C-alpha positions as CSV (number, residue, x, y, z in Angstrom):
1,M,40.0,-15.6,1.1
2,K,39.9,-12.3,-0.8
3,Q,42.3,-12.1,-3.8
4,T,43.0,-9.2,-6.2
5,V,42.1,-9.7,-9.8
6,E,43.2,-7.3,-12.5
7,V,40.5,-6.6,-15.2
8,E,39.9,-4.1,-18.0
9,I,36.5,-2.5,-18.6
10,A,36.1,0.2,-21.2
11,G,39.9,0.5,-21.5
12,Q,40.2,1.1,-17.8
13,R,42.4,-1.2,-15.7
14,L,40.8,-2.1,-12.4
15,S,42.0,-4.1,-9.4
16,I,39.1,-5.9,-7.9
17,R,39.3,-7.7,-4.5
18,S,36.9,-10.6,-4.3
19,D,36.3,-13.9,-2.5
20,E,35.3,-15.4,-5.9
21,G,37.9,-16.9,-8.3
22,P,39.6,-14.8,-10.9
23,A,37.7,-16.6,-13.7
24,Y,34.3,-15.4,-12.2
25,V,35.5,-11.9,-11.7
26,Q,36.9,-11.8,-15.2
27,E,33.5,-13.1,-16.5
28,L,31.7,-10.3,-14.7
29,A,34.1,-7.7,-16.1
30,D,33.7,-9.1,-19.6
31,Y,30.0,-8.9,-19.3
32,V,30.0,-5.2,-18.1
33,D,32.5,-4.4,-20.8
34,A,30.3,-6.0,-23.5
35,Q,27.3,-4.0,-22.2
36,L,29.3,-0.8,-22.4
37,R,30.6,-1.6,-25.9
38,Q,27.0,-2.4,-27.1
39,L,25.8,1.0,-26.0
40,V,28.8,2.8,-27.5
41,A,28.5,1.0,-30.8
42,G,26.9,3.3,-33.3
43,G,27.0,6.2,-30.9
44,R,28.4,9.6,-31.2
45,S,32.1,10.2,-31.7
46,T,32.4,11.9,-28.3
47,I,31.4,9.5,-25.6
48,N,30.8,10.4,-22.0
49,L,32.0,7.2,-20.3
50,Q,30.3,8.1,-17.0
51,R,27.0,8.5,-18.8
52,V,27.3,5.2,-20.6
53,A,28.3,3.5,-17.4
54,L,25.2,4.8,-15.7
55,L,23.1,3.5,-18.6
56,V,24.8,0.1,-18.2
57,A,24.0,0.2,-14.5
58,I,20.3,0.8,-15.2
59,Q,20.3,-2.1,-17.7
60,L,21.9,-4.4,-15.2
61,A,19.5,-3.3,-12.5
62,D,16.7,-4.0,-14.9
63,E,18.0,-7.5,-15.6
64,L,18.4,-8.1,-11.8
65,F,14.9,-6.9,-11.0
66,R,13.4,-9.1,-13.8
67,E,15.3,-12.1,-12.6
68,K,14.3,-11.5,-9.0
69,D,10.6,-11.2,-10.1
70,L,10.9,-14.5,-12.0
71,H,12.5,-16.1,-9.0
72,R,9.7,-14.8,-6.8
73,Q,7.0,-16.1,-9.2
74,F,8.8,-19.5,-9.3
75,R,9.0,-19.8,-5.5
76,Q,5.3,-18.8,-5.3
77,R,4.3,-21.5,-7.8
78,V,6.4,-24.1,-6.0
79,G,4.9,-23.0,-2.6
80,T,1.4,-23.4,-4.1
81,K,2.1,-26.9,-5.4
82,L,3.7,-27.9,-2.1
83,D,0.6,-26.7,-0.2
84,A,-1.6,-28.7,-2.5
85,L,0.6,-31.8,-2.1
86,E,0.6,-31.4,1.7
87,S,-3.2,-31.0,1.7
88,A,-3.5,-34.2,-0.5
89,L,-1.2,-36.1,1.8
90,N,-3.1,-35.0,4.9
91,E,-6.4,-36.0,3.3
92,H,-4.9,-39.4,2.4
93,Q,-3.6,-39.8,5.9
94,R,-7.1,-38.9,7.3
95,R,-8.8,-41.5,5.0
96,L,-6.3,-44.2,6.1
97,E,-7.0,-43.4,9.8
98,D,-10.8,-43.6,9.1
99,M,-10.5,-47.2,7.8
């Protein structure tokens, strides 16, 4: 069931409707806010929030793509090991049948 969660990101109050619990939505908002603050820290005195938000979006997309690639590699390694295990089991079964 969707519920509305009030969060603050970069000083902006936002109402977010989500199926997830308020704690999870707040954790996401805190993460995005921290990324924004990290980019703003040490920056120029005049900050274009839209530009910074786009940079954060690129950083988050990069994180997502890297995680997806790691997941793909993991699944590939698991698949390779499962194939080897299945082959070994089939070979073992064949030897038992030949006895």
